[in-house]
C-alpha positions as CSV (number, residue, x, y, z in Angstrom):
1,X,134.6,85.0,90.2
2,X,133.1,88.5,90.6
3,X,131.2,87.9,87.3
4,X,129.1,85.4,89.2
5,X,128.8,87.0,92.7
6,X,127.6,90.4,91.6
7,X,124.6,89.2,89.6
8,X,123.5,86.9,92.4
9,X,123.8,89.6,95.0
10,X,122.0,92.1,92.8
11,X,119.2,89.5,92.2
12,X,118.8,88.9,96.0
13,X,118.7,92.6,96.8
14,X,116.2,93.3,94.0
15,X,113.9,90.5,95.2
16,X,114.0,91.9,98.8
17,X,113.3,95.5,97.7
18,X,110.5,94.3,95.4
19,X,108.9,92.3,98.2
20,X,109.0,95.3,100.6
21,X,107.6,97.7,98.0
22,X,104.8,95.1,97.2
23,X,103.8,94.7,100.8
24,X,103.6,98.5,101.4
25,X,101.6,98.9,98.2
26,X,99.2,96.1,99.1
27,X,98.6,97.6,102.6
28,X,97.9,101.0,101.2
29,X,95.4,99.6,98.7
30,X,93.6,97.7,101.5
31,X,93.5,100.8,103.6
32,X,92.0,102.7,100.8
33,X,89.5,99.9,100.2
34,X,88.3,100.2,103.8
35,X,87.0,103.7,103.2
36,X,85.6,103.1,99.6
37,X,82.9,100.5,99.2
38,X,83.0,101.0,95.4
39,X,86.6,99.5,95.4
40,X,85.4,96.5,97.4
41,X,82.5,96.0,95.0
42,X,84.9,96.3,92.0
43,X,87.3,93.7,93.4
44,X,84.3,91.4,94.1
45,X,83.1,91.7,90.5
46,X,86.6,90.9,89.2
47,X,86.5,87.7,91.3
48,X,83.1,86.9,89.9
49,X,80.9,87.8,92.9
50,X,78.0,90.3,93.0
51,X,77.6,91.8,96.4
52,X,74.5,93.5,97.7
53,X,74.5,96.4,100.1
54,X,74.4,94.2,103.2
55,X,77.3,92.0,102.1
56,X,79.2,95.1,101.1
57,X,78.8,96.7,104.5
58,X,79.7,93.4,106.2
59,X,82.9,93.2,104.1
60,X,83.8,96.8,104.9
61,X,83.2,96.3,108.6
62,X,85.4,93.1,108.6
63,X,88.2,95.0,106.9
64,X,87.9,97.9,109.5
65,X,88.1,95.4,112.3
66,X,91.4,94.1,111.1
67,X,94.3,96.2,112.3
68,X,96.4,96.4,109.1
69,X,98.5,99.3,110.3
70,X,99.5,97.8,113.6
71,X,102.3,95.2,113.8
72,X,101.1,91.8,114.7
73,X,102.3,90.0,117.9
74,X,103.6,86.5,117.7
C-alpha cells in the first residue's frame, strides 16, 4: 500500500513546489522587464511583433501601472 501512496504524495508535493517557484520566477522576470525596455522589445520580437519607441514606452508604462508586487483583493 505504501508503494502507491508515497509516489502520489511526492508527485503532489512536487507539483505544488514547482508551481510556487514558477510564479515567483515569472513575477521577478516581469519586474525586471518593467525597468528594461530592451527585454520588452526582445519578448515582442519572439512573439513576432516589431515595436517602435512609442509602443515600447506605452507597454512599459502599462506594466508599471500594474501592481505586481502587491496582493490582489477579491
